[in-house]
C-alpha positions as CSV (number, residue, x, y, z in Angstrom):
1,X,-16.9,-27.7,58.1
2,X,-16.9,-23.9,58.2
3,X,-13.7,-22.1,57.4
4,X,-14.9,-18.5,57.8
5,X,-14.2,-16.0,60.5
6,X,-15.5,-16.5,64.0
7,X,-18.7,-14.4,64.9
8,X,-19.1,-12.7,68.2
9,X,-21.6,-15.3,69.2
10,X,-19.2,-18.2,68.5
11,X,-16.3,-16.5,70.4
12,X,-18.7,-15.8,73.4
13,X,-20.0,-19.4,73.3
14,X,-16.5,-20.8,73.2
15,X,-15.4,-18.6,76.2
16,X,-18.4,-19.7,78.3
17,X,-18.2,-23.4,77.5
18,X,-14.5,-24.2,77.1
19,X,-13.5,-26.5,79.9
20,X,-17.2,-27.2,80.8
21,X,-18.3,-29.1,77.7
22,X,-16.4,-31.7,75.6
23,X,-14.7,-30.1,72.6
24,X,-16.8,-32.3,70.2
25,X,-20.0,-30.9,71.7
26,X,-18.8,-27.3,71.2
27,X,-17.7,-28.1,67.7
28,X,-21.1,-29.7,66.8
29,X,-23.0,-26.7,68.3
30,X,-21.0,-24.2,66.3
31,X,-20.7,-26.3,63.1
32,X,-16.8,-26.5,63.3
33,X,-14.5,-29.4,63.8
34,X,-12.6,-30.2,67.0
35,X,-9.3,-28.9,65.7
36,X,-10.8,-25.5,64.9
37,X,-12.2,-25.3,68.3
38,X,-9.0,-26.2,70.0
39,X,-6.9,-23.8,67.8
40,X,-9.4,-20.9,68.5
41,X,-9.3,-21.6,72.3
42,X,-5.5,-21.7,72.2
43,X,-5.3,-18.4,70.2
44,X,-7.6,-16.9,72.8
45,X,-5.5,-18.3,75.6
46,X,-8.4,-20.1,77.1
47,X,-7.6,-22.5,79.9
48,X,-9.5,-25.5,81.1
49,X,-10.3,-25.6,84.8
50,X,-7.4,-27.6,86.1
51,X,-8.7,-27.4,89.7
52,X,-11.9,-29.3,88.7
53,X,-11.6,-32.8,90.0
54,X,-12.3,-35.8,87.9
55,X,-15.7,-37.1,89.1
56,X,-14.4,-40.7,89.2
57,X,-11.1,-40.1,91.1
58,X,-11.2,-41.3,94.6
59,X,-10.9,-39.3,97.8
60,X,-8.5,-40.1,100.7
61,X,-11.6,-41.5,102.6
62,X,-11.7,-44.3,100.0
63,X,-8.5,-45.7,100.9
64,X,-9.0,-49.4,101.9
65,X,-12.3,-49.7,100.1
66,X,-12.9,-53.1,98.4
67,X,-14.3,-51.3,95.4
68,X,-11.0,-49.8,94.3
69,X,-10.3,-50.7,90.7
70,X,-7.2,-52.9,90.4
71,X,-6.9,-51.9,86.7
72,X,-6.4,-48.3,87.6
73,X,-4.0,-48.9,90.3
74,X,-6.6,-48.3,92.9
75,X,-7.4,-44.7,91.7
76,X,-11.0,-45.3,90.6
77,X,-14.1,-46.7,92.1
78,X,-15.3,-49.9,90.5
79,X,-18.6,-50.3,92.4
80,X,-21.0,-50.2,89.3
81,X,-18.9,-52.9,87.5
82,X,-18.9,-55.2,90.5
83,X,-22.4,-54.7,91.7
84,X,-24.2,-54.0,88.5
85,X,-26.1,-50.9,89.7
86,X,-25.2,-47.3,90.7
87,X,-23.9,-46.7,94.1
88,X,-26.2,-43.7,94.8
89,X,-23.5,-41.2,95.5
90,X,-20.8,-39.2,93.8
91,X,-17.3,-40.6,94.4
92,X,-16.4,-37.1,95.5
93,X,-19.0,-37.2,98.3
94,X,-18.8,-41.0,99.0
95,X,-19.5,-42.1,102.6
96,X,-20.0,-45.8,101.6
97,X,-16.5,-47.1,102.0
98,X,-16.5,-50.9,102.5
99,X,-13.5,-52.9,103.7
100,X,-13.1,-56.5,103.8
101,X,-13.6,-56.6,107.5
102,X,-17.1,-54.9,107.3
103,X,-18.4,-56.1,103.9
104,X,-21.4,-58.4,103.7
105,X,-20.6,-61.8,102.4
106,X,-22.7,-61.4,99.2
107,X,-20.6,-58.4,98.2
108,X,-17.3,-60.2,99.0
109,X,-18.6,-63.0,96.6
110,X,-19.3,-60.6,93.8
111,X,-15.9,-59.0,94.4
112,X,-14.2,-62.3,94.2
113,X,-16.0,-63.2,90.9
114,X,-15.0,-59.8,89.5
115,X,-11.4,-60.3,90.4
116,X,-11.4,-63.8,88.9
117,X,-12.5,-62.4,85.5
118,X,-9.3,-60.3,85.3
């Protein structure tokens, strides 16, 4: 890995992509290792966007949904693991909440099978 000084291009690239891309991708693009990237970001006082929501964290409207993952304590959607296909929406914009009272029987059977496998 490179040990030399940081070029203006590298500094600009790091500023533009810190918090938007994984550290490993930035490191690969710049030909440096992860630790060098983190150290430079720290020395530049760059902050990751802490307001950015995790794309898998559930929204308040998801409470009561049968697809809440028991492993995560009900914080993540487990639809793909249970159904074997994407849901077709982002968890942040999900409007497909399914409760035990309104779930089709085939979904309840798949849910039961997935719970038995834990």
